[in-house]
C-alpha positions in Angstrom: 84.2 31.5 73.2 85.8 34.3 75.3 87.3 34.0 78.5 88.0 37.4 80.8 91.4 37.0 82.8 91.1 40.6 83.7 91.0 40.4 87.8 87.8 42.9 87.9 88.8 45.5 90.5 86.2 46.3 92.7 86.6 50.2 95.2 87.1 48.2 98.1 90.4 46.7 96.3 91.3 50.6 95.2 90.7 51.6 98.4 92.4 48.9 100.2 95.3 49.1 98.0 99.3 48.8 99.1 100.2 51.8 96.9 98.9 55.3 98.0 100.7 56.6 95.5 97.7 57.2 92.7 99.9 57.3 90.0 101.3 53.7 90.7 98.2 52.9 91.7 96.6 53.3 88.2 99.5 51.6 86.5 99.8 48.6 88.8 96.3 47.8 90.2 94.5 44.5 89.0 96.2 42.5 86.0 98.4 45.1 84.0 102.1 44.6 83.1 105.3 46.9 84.5 106.2 48.8 81.4 110.1 49.0 82.7 111.2 51.7 79.8 109.5 49.6 77.3 106.9 50.5 74.3 104.1 47.3 73.5 104.6 46.4 70.0 101.1 46.8 68.6 101.5 42.9 67.1 101.5 42.1 70.7 98.1 42.3 70.9 96.6 39.4 68.9 99.1 36.3 70.3 99.1 32.3 70.0 98.5 31.4 74.1 99.0 28.3 76.1 98.8 28.2 79.7 100.5 25.6 81.9 99.1 23.7 85.4 101.5 24.2 87.9 99.7 24.2 90.9 100.8 21.4 92.9 103.9 22.9 92.8 104.1 24.8 96.7 107.4 25.2 98.7 109.6 25.4 95.7 110.3 27.3 92.3 108.4 26.9 89.5 111.1 24.4 87.6 111.2 23.7 84.2 110.3 20.3 84.5 107.5 21.3 86.0 105.9 22.1 82.5 106.3 20.9 78.9 108.9 23.1 77.2 108.5 21.2 74.6 104.6 23.3 73.7 106.7 26.7 73.8 106.6 28.6 70.4 108.7 31.5 70.1 105.8 34.7 70.1 103.5 32.7 72.6 101.6 34.1 75.1 102.5 31.7 77.8 100.5 31.5 81.3 100.7 29.9 84.3 97.9 28.9 86.5 99.0 28.3 90.0 95.9 29.0 91.7 97.4 31.8 93.7 95.3 34.4 93.5 92.0 31.9 94.0 93.4 30.9 97.2 94.6 34.1 98.8 92.6 37.4 98.3 94.3 40.0 95.8 95.8 43.0 97.9 96.5 41.5 100.8 100.0 41.0 102.6 100.2 37.6 101.8 98.9 37.3 97.8 102.5 39.6 97.7 104.6 38.2 99.7 103.9 34.6 99.1 103.1 33.9 96.1 104.2 31.0 93.8 107.6 31.5 92.2 109.1 30.9 88.0 112.8 29.9 88.5 115.7 32.3 86.9 116.2 28.9 84.4 112.8 28.2 84.0 112.9 32.2 82.3 115.9 32.7 80.7 114.6 29.1 78.9 111.1 31.0 78.1 113.1 34.0 77.2 115.5 31.3 74.8 112.4 30.0 73.4 111.8 33.9 72.2 108.2 34.2 73.6 106.4 37.4 73.8 104.4 37.4 77.2 104.3 35.7 80.5 101.4 35.5 82.5 100.5 35.0 85.8 96.9 34.4 88.8 99.8 36.6 91.3 102.3 39.7 91.2 105.3 38.5 90.0 107.3 36.3 88.7 109.6 36.7 91.6 109.1 38.1 94.7 110.5 41.4 96.8 113.8 42.9 95.3 114.0 40.3 92.6 110.6 41.5 91.2 112.0 44.4 88.9 115.1 42.5 87.8 114.2 40.0 86.4 110.8 42.2 84.9 113.4 43.9 83.7 115.4 41.4 82.3 111.9 40.5 80.7 111.9 43.5 79.0 115.1 43.4 77.8 114.3 40.5 75.3 111.2 41.5 74.6 108.6 40.3 77.1 106.4 41.7 78.8 105.1 40.2 82.2 101.6 40.2 83.0 100.3 40.3 86.7 97.2 39.3 88.2 95.1 37.4 85.8 92.1 35.2 86.6 90.0 32.3 86.0 92.3 30.7 83.7 91.6 26.9 85.2 88.1 27.1 82.1 91.7 27.3 79.7 93.4 24.5 81.6 90.1 22.4 81.0 89.3 23.3 77.0 93.4 21.8 76.3 95.5 24.6 77.9 95.2 26.6 74.1 94.1 29.8 73.3 94.4 33.1 71.5 95.7 36.3 74.3 94.1 39.4 73.0 95.5 42.0 75.4 94.9 45.8 75.3 97.4 47.8 77.9 95.5 51.5 78.7 97.4 53.8 76.0 99.3 55.8 79.2 102.5 57.3 79.0 105.2 58.2 81.6 103.8 55.0 83.4 105.9 52.1 85.4 102.7 49.7 84.5 100.1 49.5 82.7 96.6 48.3 83.7 95.0 46.2 80.6 93.0 43.6 79.2 93.5 39.5 78.4 90.7 37.8 76.8 90.9 34.1 76.0 89.7 33.0 72.4 89.2 29.0 72.4 
């Protein structure tokens, strides 16, 4: 069974996007990853995936103890279901400024496991001025961060394991690459 976990972009979303620079908007609208001066390896298009339900975590960072780290393997696409994209409309001010965050300690632990991708159903691993440095830290370790996933709940219902098929648009010189992510169960 296939699940499209890519955010559907509508004309209204495009019109209300917070970024008005068309070049930046094109790469950062909807499901995408920030390039961070790296090239997406073709072998990353198909990865073993796992999704963790962290939707009960509120008013604090998501920490190592909130997931089963013993299930994280090298090369995986590790996704986090926060439920935030279901609660707060994509594109709203709160969507970008109040989303859940992965703790720096958790991100480091994931990087140490040599995963290939981190996926979140919100606008980033960290908020504000911590967003870009965290994405760069991941990229420097060969890990791409996929932002604004949706529809992760059905994957939890089938055990949380899947094959992630991720296909970024082949743009050059962009700071973000929109991508389509399909979960195969």
